[in-house]
Residue, then its C-alpha position, 0 to 999 in steps of 0.5 A: x765699413x758700417x759708415x760706408x754701408x749706412x751711406x750706401x743705404x741712404x743713397x739708395x733710398x734717396x735715389x729710389x725716392x727721386x725716381x718714384x715720380x719720374x716720367x709720369x703720364x696723365x693717367x699716372x698723375x690722376x691715379x696718384x692724386x686719387x690715392x693721396x688727395x685728402x678731399x676724397x677722404x672727407x667725401x668718403x667719410x660723408x658717405x659712411x656717415x650717410x650709410x650709418x644714418x640710413x641704418x639708424x632709420x631702418x632700425x624703426x622696422x625692427x622691434x626694440x628690445x631692452x633689459x632693465x636691472x635695478x637695485x634699491x635700498x630705502x631708508x625704511x620699509x614701505x608701509x600702508x597706514x590703515x585708519x578708519x572703521x569697519x561696519x559690521x553686519x546686523x547679525x554680528x552687531x546684535x551679538x552680546x549684551x551691547x550691540x557693536x555697529x563698527x570696529x575702529x582700525x588704526x594699523x600700519x601694514x608692511x607693503x615691501x622690504x627696504x631692499x629690492x632687486x628687480x629686472x625686466x625685459x621690454x619689447x616694443x614694436x611700432x605697428x603703424x606710424x602713418x607712413x612716417x617710418x617709411x618716409x624717414x627711411x627713404x630720406x636716409x636712403x636718398x641721403x646715401x645716394x646724395x653723399x655718393x654723388x658728392x664723392x663722385x663730384x670730388x673725384x671729378x674735381x680732382x681729375x679736372x684739377x690734375x688735367x688743368x695743371x698737367x696741361x698747364x705744365x705741358x704748355x709751360x714746357x712747350x713755351x720754354x722749349x720754344x723760347x730756348x729754340x728761338x734764343x738759339x736762332x737769335x744767337x746765330x743771327x747775332x753772330x752772323x750780324x756781328x760777323x757781317x758788321x765787322x767785315x764792313x758789310x754795306x747792308x748791316x749797320x751798327x743799328x742792326x748790330x745793336x738790334x740783334x744784341x737787344x733781341x737776343x738779350x730780351x729772349x734770354x730774359x724771357x727764357x728765365x721767365x719761361x723756366x720759372x713758369x715751368x717749375x711753378x707749373x710742376x709744383x702746382x701739379x705736385x700739390x694738386x696730386x697731394x704730394x709733399x712740397x719736397x717731392x720732385x716729379x717729371x712728366x711724360x707728355x702726349x701730343x696726340x690731338x683729340x677729336x670729339x664728334x658728339x653733338x650738343x644735344x647728346x652731351x646735354x643728355x649725358x649730363x642729365x644722367x651723370x652730372x653730380x650736381x644734377x643728380x644730387x638735386x634730383x635725389x634731393x627732390x625725391x627726399x623732399x617728397x618723402x619729407x611731405x609724407x613724413x609731415x602728413x603722418x601727423x594726421x594719422x594715428x600711431x599704433x604700437x605693441x608692447x610686451x614686458x616680463x619682470x622679476x623681483x627679488x626681495x626678502x619680504x614675501x608678502x605685501x605687494x611683492x608676494x609670490x604672485x607678483x614677484x614675476x610675471x609679464x604684460x602685453x599691451x597695445x597703445x593707440x595715439x592720435x593727435x586730434x588737434x595740435x593747433x594746425x602744427x601738422x598742416x604747417x609742417x606739410x606746407x613747409x615741406x611742399x614749399x621746400x619741394x618747389x624750391x628744389x624743383x626750381x633750383x634743379x631747373x636753374x642748374x639744368x639750364x646753367x649746365x646746358x649753357x656751360x656745355x654749349x660754351x665749352x663745345x664752341x670753344x673746343x670747335x674753335x680750338x680745333x679750327x685754330x689748330x688746323x690753320x696754325x699747323x699750316x701757318x707753322x709750316x709756312x713760317x718755318x720756310x719763311x724763316x729758313x729763306x730769310x736766313x739763307x738770304x741774309x747770309x748773302x746780304x740780300x735782305x735786311x736785318x729787321x726782315x730776318x728778325x721779323x721772320x724769327x719772331x713770326x715763327x715763334x709767335x705762330x708756334x706759340x699760338x699753336x701751343x696755346x690753341x692745343x692748351x685751349x683745346x685740352x682746357x675745353x675738353x676737361x671742362x666739358x668732361x667735368x660738366x657732363x660728369x663722364x670720362x672723355x674717352x667715353x664721349x667718343 
């Protein structure tokens, strides 16, 4: 009984695992990928690192407070050696039978005990840094935004890859189904040709019989290749979703056509707002401007405020560590101004300015490249739309042509090669329609990636 229950539980778990990724729509695939893909974890970690760096930069606006505690033991007491002589005033030097003008000194005076315990609390605050503190904080702030744009690009890349493999799997499935349908039609023609040939038809020859057999065999081989392509496309999609290689999935496709009515100029304007590469370069240009401000701070003085309070514990209550010096406080102001540093500051400023010009030129190049890619994808999209319209008409006529040839062939009114040609023509036109739809989807998700905006928002 226990073995049966264990087997039943394993079977239920296995069935649940198999049904976990069944009949997935495009939105389902994107959702799973955004939950499981590791590249998002890397980008998210980069955002958290940038935010931590920003917090470090903002710490310069706060005073710094630290406590120092130390205990020391010297090899012996610290002393002060006093040697020399002390001159006496004239009224003291003439006292007595023998005048004394000076008194010799040779003694060791104990300054502090060998064992000392001390504690101090220190507060420092930069009052003026010449704009360096503000510039570094702004650079860190722009760094956070740049990291967030990197996370957006990773998200857009995942969505683009999911759509690429999803539409590739759809195209592969359509071609597999088309090959299967074509094979069934060729088998019907094959059987009909064989029947006519065996019944002694005057129009169907052995060459026709062999031609149909060959065509059917080739189509059957193509079906195996199409099935392999479908399986491979599904595995590629599963890998892009971040699933294990052991996972199996099935897809639910939507064949509704999509029409994009937005013009080229509007798409390029959207890209200026939403493309993560353009946004990252814009932020980098702003950060580079702050870097110039940081470099220029070397021309200005630095002003700081410091406050210290201390406490000393010692058994020797005299010398340097007497009751007056054992505890106390100090407050001070420090001014530092590099009047000449060998043109180091000017070199840093020139370097920062050159870096700014470099980024501005890169931004222009990226803007131009993005506009060119958007124009290319938009032209491909319009071309695919026109092809779909024409191919839909061609598919209708090709189906009618194939149906008429089959009827005429049963009555021995057309040649075998004409019937085969009608079948091939219909398959070719139908396959061209599927390819045009795939090219349309490809242009759409490529356009979406360049603009940096969801396709549904482009309507």
